[in-house]
C-alpha positions, 0 to 999 in steps of 0.5 A: 661684753667683758666677762669678769671673774667672781672674786670669791671663786678666784680666791679659791683658785689662789688658795689652792695653788702650790705654796709658798706664794708670791702675790704681786700687786700694782697700786693705781687701778688695783689697790687705789682707784684711778684719780685725775691727778696721781698725787691725789691717789689713796688706797681704797679703804680697807686695803691696808688692813686686808693686806696686813691680815694676809701677810701674817701667813708665812707661806704668803709673800706680798710685793707692791710692784709699781711704776711709781718711785719708792719715795712716792710709794712710801706715802701710801703707808704699806707695812714693812713686811710688804716688799716695795718694788718701784720704778718698774723694777729699778728700785726696791725698798731698803736697797740702794739703786745702782747709780746712774752712769754719766751716759744715763744722766745725760740721757735723763737730762735730755729726756727731761727737756723734751718732756717739759716742752711736751707738757707745754705743748699739751697745755693746761692740766699737763704736768711732768713727774721726775723719778730717779731714772725716768721722766713722765708726762701726765696728760689726764687733766689736759685737753685730749687733742693737744695731749695726743699731739704732744704725746706723739711728738714726744714719743718720736723724739724720745725714740731717736735717743739711743738707750731710751725705753718708752712706756705708755700707760693710761694718759701717761708717757714715761721715758726711762734712761735705764731700761726696766720692766715689771716682768723682769722685776717680778720674776727676779723677786720670785726666784729670790724668794723661791716662790712656787706660785706667783700671782700678779694683779695689774690694770695698765699696759705696763703690767702686761710685761709681768703677765707675759713673763710668768709661767703656766703655773702662775696666776695673772689677773687683769683689773678692768676691761682692757685687752690683756694676756692675763688668765683672769679678770676682776672689775675694779679695786673694790673687787680686788679688795673682796678677793684679798679678804677672801684669799685670807679667809680661805687660807685661815679656814682651809 
């Protein structure tokens, strides 16, 4: 049976950490409940207000670190004071992403064709998302048997293309024309800020890169019951919201 940490107790751990503190958060499954179609995702009610209150603390820096593109993250309405790091670290709000080389452009085009074919194989409910340097097959709404076959075929075909990075998530397979990962993204931003402690909260396979990249003095939090290398675990986005609110309250009263 999975053991979840108490949000209030975990907030005390974070509040006691050496500051300045960087808090990195994934979106889907962390700040927003998982939904059938990614385009329907919305922040849990109260999350925006809780983050806004927390970011008022000068010793707290907040970053949303997601596989979603910056253009997609923008629709959630995160305040300007929150750093947005998208596409697994390839994009940062307010900064131009380095242009793709011709080799990367050609690779992305080839991967896009493979993914379109895989979506057709997966059948009704499968769809393709295109990002600045990657393409994603979504199969959450498709038949489980045809989807698994399509994903396996796509994974094998993509692995044969030199320079491709493959990321598997919950009912998704993402193919990157330029390698990137959340671990590199969060450690780079931590160094840029000079943060003494980094807290990272994520729920999916791609968040494990961030958990693994952080040090012993950092705090890693898995949302949900999947296998993880994280130190702590919260049950769902509702517990994440309770935790954010409690971190702010402890810091205010402490």
